[in-house]
N, C-alpha and C positions, 0 to 999 in steps of 0.2 A: 504493499499499500504506500509506504513512504520510502523513497530511495534518494540518496544524496544528489542534489542538483536537479531533481525532477519534480514536476507538479504532483503533489500527493493526491491519493484518493482516500476520502475520509469515510468513516462509519456515520454517515449523515448525508447532507445535501451535496450533490456534485453536479457539474455540467460536463456531459460527454458530448462528443461530436461523432455522429454516424456519417459514413460516406461510402460510396462505391463508384466504380468507373463504368464505362461502356464496353470495355474489353479487358483482357488480361494484361494489357500493356499499361504500366503505371503512367498516368497522365492526369488531365483535368477530370474532376468527378462529374459523373452523370447526375448524381443525387447527393445532397448533403443536408444535414439537419442537426442543430444543437438538441440535446436530449437532457432534460432536467430529471435527475433521479435522486431520491433520498434512500440510502441504503439501510436505514434503520427505522425511521419514523413514518415512512409512506410519502407518497407524492401529493402535494397540495392540489385540491380540485379547484379549477377556475370557477368564478361565479357563474351560475347558470340562469338562463332565462326561465320564465314561469312555464310549467308544464301545461299541456292543453292541446286540443285537436284543431281549434279554430281561433281566429281573432275576429271580433265583431267588426263590421264595416265602420271605418273611421276610427277604430281602436288602435292600440299600440301594443307591441310586445318586443322585448329585447333582453340582452344579457346584462344590463347594468354596466358599470365601469369595470373593465377587466384589467388587472395589473399584469402586463406582459413580463415574460421571463427571458432567460438566455441572452442572446445578443441584443434584445430590445428591453432589457431590465431597466426600469425607471420610467418607461413609456406606459400609457394607458390607452384603452380603446373602449369607446361607448357606442353601441349600435342599437338603434331603435327602428323597428318596422312600423310604417304608418299605412294602414289599409284604407283604400278609397280616399287617397290624399287629394283634397280639392285643388292644391297647388299644381298637381300633375293631371288635372282633368279627370279625377276620380280613379287614376291608376294607383297601384300599390307602390310605395317608395320605401327607402331605407335612409335614415339620418345617421351619419357617422361623425363622431368627434374623436380625433386621434391627436394625442398630446405626447411630445417627445422632449427629453431633457437636454436639448441642444438648440442653439439658434442656427437653423440650417434648413435646406429644402426637405420636404417630407412627402411620403407617398403611401397610399393604401392600394394594393392590387387585388384582383379577383381572378381566381385560377380554376380551370377545369382539367388540369393535367398533373394533379398531385402536389402542387406548390412550386413547380419550376417557374423561373422568371420568364424564359422565352416562351412565347405562346400565350402569355397572360395579358391582362389589361390592367390599367391603373389610373387612379386619380392622383396627380402630382401637384403640389403647391409650391410656388416659387415666391419667397417673401419679398425679395427686392423689387420684383415686377408686380407683386400683389395679384398674380394670376394663379387660378386653380383650374386645371383642365383635365380631360380624359385623354389618356395616352395608349398607344399600341406598343407592346413590348415585343417587337419583332425579332430582335437579336440582342446579344450582349453589347455589341459594338454600336448599334444604332436603334434608337427608339424614336417615335414620331407622334405628335398630337393627332387625335382623331379629326376628321373633317368638321368643319363649322356646323354642319347639319346635325352632327352627333354631340355637340357640346350643349347638353340639355340639363346640366346640373342646376339645382335650385338653391338659392342662397349660399353660394360658396364663399368661404373666407379663409385667409391665412394670417395669423396674428403672432407676433413675437413679443415677449415680455419676460424680463427677469431670468433669462437663460432658457426659457421654455417656448417652443413653437407649437401652436394649436391649428390644426386643419379641421374645418368643418364644412359639410356639404350634405345635401339630400339628393339621392339618385333614384330614378325609376328602376324598379327591380328587374323588369324584363324589357329590353329595348332591341329592335331589329339589328341583327348582325353582331350583337355583343354577348359576352358571357353573362348568363342570368345570375342574379342573387335569389336564392329561394328561401321560403319560410320553412327552414329545416337545416341540414348540415351544409356548410360552405367552407371553402379554403380561401382565406384572405392572405395577403402578403404585406407585412409591415416593413417599412424601410425609411431611413433618413440619411442625409449626407453629413459631411464634416464642415460645410459652409453653406452659404445661401446660393452659391453657384451650382446649378444642376450638373451632376457628374456621378462618378462611382459612389455607391452607397457605403457609409461608414458602418452601418448596421442593417441587417435584414433578417427576417424570420417568417416562415409560414405560420399562420394562425388558424387553428381548426375552431370553428364556432358553429353551434347549432342554434339558430335563431328562434326555435320554438320549444324543442324538447330537452334542452340542456346539453352540456358537454360531457361526453363519457369520461369517467375517471380511469386513469391507468391503474393496472394491478399494483398493489402496495405491499411492501414487505411487512413482516409482523411488527407490531408496536413493542417497545421495550426500551430500557435505559442501557442495558449491557447485553453482550453476547458472552456465554461462558467460554473459558479457554478451550480451544479445540473445536468450538461450536461453529455454526454457520447462520448467516442471515442474508436474505436477498429479496429482490422484488419479483421473483418468478419470471415468467416469460412475458415481456412487454410487446404488444403489437404496435409498431411505430406508425406514425401518421404523416400527413403532408407529403413532402418530397420523398420520404422513405416508406411510404405506404407499401405494405407487402413484406417489409423486413421485420425481423424479430430480434429482441435483445434479452439475454438471460444473464443476470449478474448475481454472483454469490460471494459473500465475504467468508473467508476462512481464518478464524483466529487461531493464533499459535500454530501455524501450518508447519509440520514437521519437514516438508519438502523445502522450506525456506529458512531452516534453522530455527524454528519457533517464532518467526516473524509473522505478522498478519499479512494476508494476501487477498486478492480478488480474482475469481474465475469468471471469465467472460465468454459467452457463446453468442456470436453475432451472425445471423443468417439473412442473406439478401436474395431477391428473386431475379438473379442475373448471374451469368457465368462471367465474372470480372474480378479485378483486384478489389479489395475491400479494406476499410480502415475504421478504427475506433479511436477517437482523440480524447484528450483530457485537457480542460480549459480552466484557467483561473482568471480569465479576462471577459467573462460574460458570454462566451460561446464564439468569439471571433477565431478564425483559422490562424492568422498570423500571431505568433507568440505562444501557441498551444503546442502540445506534443501528441504523438499518435502511435498506435501499433498498426502497421500496414502489412497485409498478406498478399503476396505475389504468386498466383497459382502455377504459372508456367515454371517458375524457378523453385517452387515449393518452399519459399522463404517467408518467414514471419519475423519482422524486426521492429524495434522502437525507432521512431524518427523524430527529428526536430523540424517543426513547421516554421521556419524562419522568415519566409516571404511567400507571396503567391507565385513568384517566378521560380524560386529555388528552395527545395527542401532536402534534407540530408539525413542519412542514418546516424543514430548516436554511435559514439565510439564503442569498440568491442567490449570494453570493461563494463559498459552499461547495458549490454545485451543480456539481461538476466531473466528473460521470460522462462516460465516452467511449462513443459509439455505443450509447446505451441504447434498448431496444425492449421492447414488451409486445404479444404476439400471441396470438390465440384462434382455434383451428381444431379441429373435431371433438370438442368436449368437453374439450380440453386448452388450458391457458394456459401460455405460455412467456415468462419474464422473462429478458433478457440485458443485461448491461452490463460495462464495464471500469472499474475504480476504481483 
């Protein structure tokens, strides 16, 4: 769990990073997601909207103010459904208030591809221009505003005060040629920059929200203050969401592990629905890639190693003296890749 010069894993709350590629050749990830796991006291459940089958015409339903986690820690999201909204000619709408702890451009995206940026759509707020618009996220290198005919946001605003940026708008739920927002489960994308100049995001995270029936709670490890020496605790098999939908993560704490000379260890089994390289990272910076560390499995080489994620352009294996994983393995079968190790 704790190794000199490395990010520790604690018997408590941790931020992991799940990722996998599009092939066995180590390169840019096809999917990546910060994963908040408490290895002793359970995973906090996000505030949930009220249960119910319908919303009366002209009524509202929403999830209240959700405190975001991981790379968006410190940000909040407030989503309210307005049925038969008179401002939209009686169509159903959603009002979104997104507040981030930075004076910067901000954006909320809407995804139907599991939380990937490319292929999604977003509302971006640019504070210097005072402009809030709908955008098409066509590629990582180039995004573009939707045509004027599709700029149908109601009462949009972008405000900065005291180091906080607040984006607010109302959007029609279903619009021709756009990704719909449903009164049910949705995948949103939260992001913001490092300045008011629209550019690469400083933080980004898929957000799973059910706008009617509540947000499913991830499986939780057993409650308790301590684990007996030689005992185990973990969160069971967690079905991941967003960009890692279809992947699972199983994490078990082993106290006083004889294989590690009596030190505490963690056993991780990470399974992804792709025959590709895979990785599990460990973060102490809110889920950002750069500055984190990871265990990466390369199936063609049969190699599982610890890596330093020093930059987006360049990562490197840790020195041999730090390659202390116990019983590492990387296996592919039937379109599934399974990474397993004890650290």
